[in-house]
C-alpha positions as CSV (number, residue, x, y, z in Angstrom):
1,M,33.9,32.6,52.2
2,A,34.5,30.0,49.5
3,S,31.4,28.0,50.2
4,R,29.2,31.1,50.1
5,S,30.8,32.9,47.2
6,R,29.5,32.9,43.7
7,F,32.5,31.8,41.5
8,R,32.6,32.5,37.8
9,T,35.0,31.4,35.1
10,S,37.5,34.0,34.2
11,S,36.7,35.6,30.9
12,H,40.4,35.3,30.0
13,S,40.4,31.5,30.4
14,A,36.9,30.6,29.1
15,T,38.2,29.0,25.9
16,E,41.3,27.4,27.3
17,S,41.6,24.0,29.0
18,H,43.3,25.5,32.0
19,C,40.6,27.6,33.6
20,V,40.4,29.5,36.8
21,E,37.3,30.8,38.6
22,V,37.1,34.0,40.5
23,A,34.7,35.3,43.2
24,D,34.3,38.7,44.7
25,A,33.5,39.7,48.3
26,P,33.7,42.9,50.2
27,G,37.4,43.8,50.4
28,A,38.6,40.5,48.9
29,S,38.7,38.2,45.9
30,A,39.1,34.4,45.7
31,V,40.6,32.3,42.9
32,R,40.3,28.5,42.4
33,D,41.1,25.9,39.7
34,T,38.0,24.9,37.8
35,K,39.3,21.3,37.5
36,H,40.1,20.9,41.2
37,R,37.5,22.9,43.1
38,E,37.8,20.5,46.0
39,L,41.3,21.9,46.7
40,G,39.8,25.2,47.9
41,A,40.6,28.7,46.8
42,L,43.3,31.4,47.3
43,F,42.1,34.6,48.9
44,F,43.5,38.1,48.2
45,G,42.7,41.5,49.7
46,S,41.4,44.0,47.2
47,P,44.6,46.0,46.9
48,E,46.7,42.9,46.2
49,W,44.2,41.5,43.7
50,R,44.0,44.9,41.9
51,A,47.8,45.0,41.7
52,F,47.9,41.5,40.3
53,V,45.2,42.2,37.6
54,D,46.9,45.5,36.7
55,A,50.3,43.7,36.3
56,A,48.7,40.9,34.2
57,K,47.1,43.4,31.9
58,R,50.5,45.0,31.3
59,D,52.1,41.6,30.7
60,R,54.5,42.1,33.6
61,F,54.9,38.3,34.3
């Protein structure tokens, strides 16, 4: 999936030096480090990704 996915820089890290990129696919999302794309990506099912994003928005970390 990573090689075929369209990654974009997260809007929350666009002005920071530590950026991540995200890509969406049916039923999943992928995340990778902008500075180290060659290391691959982490993949999450949609329910897990949604739970992570919701928790981050509520500053639960």
